[in-house]
C-alpha positions in Angstrom: 100.2 78.4 78.4 99.2 81.0 81.0 98.8 84.6 79.9 98.8 87.5 82.4 97.1 90.7 81.6 97.7 93.3 84.3 96.4 96.9 84.5 98.3 99.1 86.9 96.4 102.0 88.4 95.9 104.0 91.6 92.9 104.3 93.8 93.2 108.1 93.7 93.1 108.2 89.9 89.6 109.1 88.7 90.4 107.8 85.2 91.3 104.4 86.7 88.2 104.4 88.8 86.0 104.4 85.7 88.5 102.3 83.6 88.3 99.2 85.9 84.9 98.1 84.5 86.2 98.7 80.9 89.3 96.6 81.6 87.4 93.7 83.2 84.7 93.7 80.4 87.4 93.7 77.7 89.3 90.8 79.3 86.1 88.8 79.8 85.5 89.0 76.0 88.8 87.2 75.3 88.5 83.5 74.4 91.9 82.7 75.9 92.3 79.6 78.1 94.8 80.2 80.9 94.1 83.9 81.0 94.9 85.5 84.3 93.6 89.1 84.8 95.1 91.4 87.4 93.9 94.8 88.5 96.8 96.2 90.5 96.7 99.3 92.7 100.3 100.4 92.6 100.1 101.7 96.2 98.1 98.9 97.8 100.2 96.3 96.1 103.6 98.1 96.1 105.4 94.8 97.0 104.0 93.2 93.8 104.9 96.3 91.7 108.4 96.5 93.1 110.7 99.2 91.7 108.6 99.7 88.6 107.8 103.5 88.3 104.4 104.0 86.9 103.9 107.6 85.7 100.9 107.3 83.4 97.6 105.6 84.2 96.3 103.2 83.1 99.4 101.1 82.3 99.0 97.6 80.9 101.4 94.6 81.0 100.8 91.5 79.0 103.1 88.5 79.7 103.1 84.8 78.8 105.0 82.0 80.5 108.4 83.3 79.4 108.2 86.8 78.0 106.6 90.2 78.4 104.6 90.8 75.2 103.5 94.4 75.9 104.1 97.0 78.6 103.1 100.6 78.5 100.5 103.2 79.1 97.2 103.3 77.2 94.7 105.9 76.4 91.6 104.9 78.5 89.3 104.1 75.5 87.7 100.7 75.4 88.6 100.1 71.7 92.3 101.0 72.3 92.4 98.3 75.0 90.6 95.7 72.8 93.0 96.4 69.9 96.1 96.1 72.1 94.8 92.9 73.7 93.9 91.2 70.4 97.2 92.2 68.8 99.4 91.0 71.6 97.5 87.9 72.5 97.8 86.7 68.9 101.5 87.7 68.5 103.9 86.0 71.0 106.8 88.3 70.0 108.5 89.6 73.1 108.5 93.3 73.8 111.6 95.2 74.6 111.1 96.2 78.2 113.3 97.1 81.1 114.2 94.8 84.0 111.5 96.2 86.3 108.8 95.1 83.9 110.3 91.7 83.6 110.5 91.5 87.4 106.8 92.4 87.7 105.9 89.7 85.1 107.9 87.2 87.1 106.0 88.1 90.3 102.7 87.7 88.5 103.7 84.3 87.3 104.5 83.3 90.9 101.0 84.2 92.0 99.5 81.4 89.9 
């Protein structure tokens, strides 16, 4: 199974600038075969983001081969990210998300 973990940010966001290293380090700690990590600048990759409106940075999306497991903003603390990752990697329960989040997950799956 492939698992996508995407962080949606913006180049102009100072929080995102420092958070990228935290995100990459936390994802590198995960013993998950098939893990695909995506750092997505919502302006540079607007075609990938589609109609999804991101209002809070950072925003995280976790999706497996068929479902979105998590989608939402996070506080930019490393332990919050680690806790969310551990919880949603272990639990395949689909999250209730809107069609724009599902569409982004579909586009991430197509990148593989």
